[in-house]
VOMILO-927118 format. One record per residue (C-alpha): x, y, z. Coordinates in pm, whole numbers, plus 32768, in hexadecimal, padded with zeros to 4 digits. Layout:
// residues N
XYZ ...
This chain:
// residues 360
800080008000 8082815A7FAC 80F9822880D2 801183488077 7EDE8266807D 7F3E81CC81CA 7F878312827D 7E7083E681EB 7D0A83AC817E 7D43844E802C 7D8E83517F1C 7E00838D7DBA 7C9D839B7D2B 7C2284A47E1F 7D6685627E00 7D4785687C85 7BDB85DA7C91 7C2E86F67D80 7D57876E7CB2 7C8987647B71 7B99885A7C18 7CC289347C73 7D36892E7B07 7BDE898D7A86 7BD98ABC7B6C 7D3B8B127AFC 7CDE8AFE798A 7BB18BDF79C6 7C988CEE7A4D 7DDF8CAF799A 7DBA8DB6788B 7D998EE5796E 7F0E8F31796D 7F728EAE7817 7F198F7E76E6 7F5A8E7575DC 7E838D6D7687 7D738E6876D8 7D648ED8756D 7D568D7274ED 7C3D8D1E75DF 7B7F8E56757B 7B888DEA740D 7B608C707425 7AEB8C1A7584 7BB68B607688 7C868A4375FC 7C038A6D7498 7C1D8A1B737C 7C7188AB739C 7CCA878272C3 7CC7861F7342 7DC0852772B7 7EA0852D7187 8018851F7172 8024867970D0 7F4F87AE70A9 7F1487F06F37 7E8889406EC9 7E34897B6D58 7EAA8AD16CE2 7E008B6E6BB6 7EF38C2B6AD5 7E838CC9698F 7D498C8B68C1 7CB88B38686A 7C1B8BA0671E 7BE18CC66631 7AA98D9265EC 7A048D7B6496 79308E9B6416 77DC8E1C639C 77178EDD6291 76678DE961A8 76838CAF6278 775B8C08616F 78A58C8761F4 79AE8B846237 79E78B6763AF 7B508B5C6419 7B6C8A1764DB 7CDD8A386528 7CFB8A1966A1 7E138A0B679E 7E3C895668E7 7E778A8469C4 7E8089D26B12 7FCC89AA6BC3 7FC088DF6D07 806E89666E3B 80CE884E6F29 810D8886709C 8191878F719C 80E3876772EA 81AC87E97411 8194875E7571 822887BF76C3 81F0872A781D 823787937984 820186AC7AAF 815786FD7BFA 81CC86187D12 81CD85DC7E86 82AC84E47F3B 825383FD805B 834684BE8139 828785FF80F6 8141854E8145 81D484CD828D 823E862C82EE 80F086C58287 7FFA85C28305 7E8A860682CD 7DB886288193 7DA187A381A6 7F1A87CB81BA 7F5786E18093 7E50878F7FBE 7EDA88E58012 803C88847FAC 7FCC87E97E66 7EDE89057E11 800389F67E2B 80DF89167D54 7FD088E57C4E 7F9F8A5D7C2B 81168A9F7C26 8148899A7B16 80258A197A48 809F8B817A65 81FB8B1979F8 816E8A6B78C5 80988B9B7878 81C08C89788B 82968BA777B2 81818B7976B2 81428CEE768B 82B58D3E7675 82DE8C32756A 81B98CB9749E 82308E2374B2 83AC8E0074C7 84178C9C7479 85518BFB7506 84B78B657640 856D8A3376C5 849F88FA7691 83B589A9759C 84958991746A 838E88CB73A7 828F89E473C6 826C8AF272BD 826A8C62731B 822D8DC07297 838C8E4E72BD 84248E507161 85188F6D71A1 85FB8ED772AB 86B38DE371CA 88268DA8719F 885E8D03704D 89AA8C8070CE 88F38BC471E3 87B08B437146 876F8A5A726B 877F8B6A7374 86088B4F73B3 85AC8C937304 85A18C1D719A 845B8BFA70DE 83848D01718A 824C8D5C70C7 826B8EDA70C6 83A88F5E7022 843B90BC7025 845290D76EAB 838B91736D93 826B90B26CFB 829090266B9D 840690576B70 84898EF96BC4 851A8F956CFE 843B8EBA6DD8 84DD8D656DD4 84498C8F6EEC 83818B566E9D 824B8B366F7C 81B389E06F50 82C889886E5C 824D8A8C6D5F 83598B896D00 82F58CF56D1D 84038D4A6C1D 837E8C4E6B20 821F8CD76B3B 82828E466B4F 819D8EA86A32 80768DE96AC0 7F878EB36B91 7F7D8E456CF8 80C38D936D4A 818F8EC76DAA 81388F826EE9 810890FB6EE1 822691CA6F6D 8274932B6FE0 83B993BC706B 838594F07143 84FB95477141 84FF959D72B5 841296C37298 82A5968972E9 826397FE72E2 82DC981B717A 821B970670D1 81A2960771CE 802F965071C0 802896637044 80F69525702D 80059463710B 7EDF94DB703C 7F9894736F00 7FD7931D6F99 7E6592F36FE0 7E0793656E81 7EF5926B6DE0 7E6C91546EBA 7D0691AA6E5E 7D6391AC6CEC 7DC6903B6CE6 7D278F9A6E17 7C238E8B6DD3 7BB58E9D6F3F 7B76900F6F69 7C409110702B 7D2F90BD7149 7C7F904B7284 7DAA90637371 7EC2916073A4 7FDC91037490 80B5922974F2 81F9925275AE 81E4932D76E3 8295944F763A 81D6942174F6 808B943075AC 80F095667670 815E96147531 801695C37483 7F54965275A9 8030978675A6 800197BD7430 7E8897A47458 7E7498757594 7DC4998F74DB 7CB398A1745F 7C7E97A07570 7B2F974074DA 7BF1965B73EF 7C6795857512 7B5194E875DE 7B89943C7729 7AD99302779F 7B09923578D9 7B2D90C178A1 7ACB8FAC798F 7BC78FAD7AA7 7BF791267A9A 7D019149798D 7CCB927778AF 7CC0924C7737 7CD593647638 7C44936D74DA 7CC1943B73B7 7BE594557282 7B1A933A7316 7C44924F7340 7CA391E774A4 7E05924B7508 7EB6918A761A 800B91D076AE 80DA90947683 8205909B776C 82C18F9476A3 82E69054755C 8442900774D4 8557910874D1 867A90A073F9 87E690EA7441 88F99056736F 882D8F7F7283 87BF8FFE712F 87F29166719D 8895922172B9 874C927D735E 85EA923272EA 84B5923673C6 837691837369 828D929C73D0 814392177346 80BC90C972CF 7F8091147209 7ED78FC071EE 7DAC8F1B7157 7D8D8DF0723E 7C9E8D457150 7DCC8D11706E 7EE58CEA716E 7E898C2472A4 7EE08B007384 7E3489BE7323 7E0B88EC745E 7DF7877D749D 7CA98753755B 7D6D86B7767B 7E9487A37662 7E1688F376E0 7ED28904782D 7E4387AD7876 7E9D86ED79B0 7E8E857279C7 7E3B84A47AF8 7F2484767C1F 7FCB83257C2B 80C1827E7D13 820C82797C5B 828981187C27 83EC80AB7C66 84D8813A7D68 842082847D9E 832382A47EBA 826D83C07E0F 811684177D8A 811584E57C4A 803A856C7B32 809F85F879E1 802F874A7962 8044876C77EA 8026886F76D7 7FF887E27578 7FA788A4743D 805189847340 804F8AEC72CB 7FE08AE27160 7FAA8BDC7048 7EBB8BC06F25 7EE58D276EAB 80008E176F03 7F998F4E6E44 7E7D8F856F3B 7F798FC97052 809290C37074 81C3912C7139 822D928D7197 838E92BC721C 845693DA72B4 833194A07340 83A1948874AB 844095E37497 8356970C7479 
């Protein structure tokens, strides 16, 4: 008989049930302090969208036109039946990380009593979940998080071509002009350089040249206009801003505050909207030193999260398994907490990156 069962009335089944309740409460409140997760939940709902099964995630990308239009006047015109297969599949690998939550028999001996055991494990469950949350958001926004190397990310500017395995390579949003073959990453195995001339597989880009006051506001409007011109999913529905970028936008609009509305989200965190698009301060926005340029700040991610989003395994959204007594030499009870999914893109032109707007 396991030590924990002998010394306390709480067995593995009851322990698991109680900790699952703790995790549900944690998930209901997890997004209050994390802009990226809050934005994703606002667009898709908690833990959505999902896909069950499959060794890969395959997304068909539509490039070009399938057929040509024929002008009809008499009804006897010859219809041009020449067609092209315009679909290019993007293929993404599932990514999966795990953290354990454990308690040893020695700890249970020291902290005898069900309430003490539950209190210890509740704290460890929340600490583990918070650690996974922080790592996930940093990976999505920055990349280069230890253990998360299989996960895609947005940061396409912090990349050292001499060290392509440094964890930064392959980010979706690049600091390069659209349509010039300057964007070279390959999301889903589909080269942005190869499909330069095809609408939708290059992200929009603006460089503020370290002077928000000079052209920042106009540049952000231009970014939104370019997104709207090619987006199949409508305008951006999320703007993530660096702290300085957000402050500079507020300062530039100080004379016309009606353009920035303030709402209070569940949990008390304040969200701003600009031209109807929610703006959230994301504290993990990358600032590059010594990579592709001496200093480049990602000041704004302007995203359409219907086209760039995390696809979740239904059992991989900060999911915790049951507690079990570890077999072998260890006198420990443990459960595994897992995150399984992948950041995918099905259209890049509907999102944009603005850099070097952290200085007013």
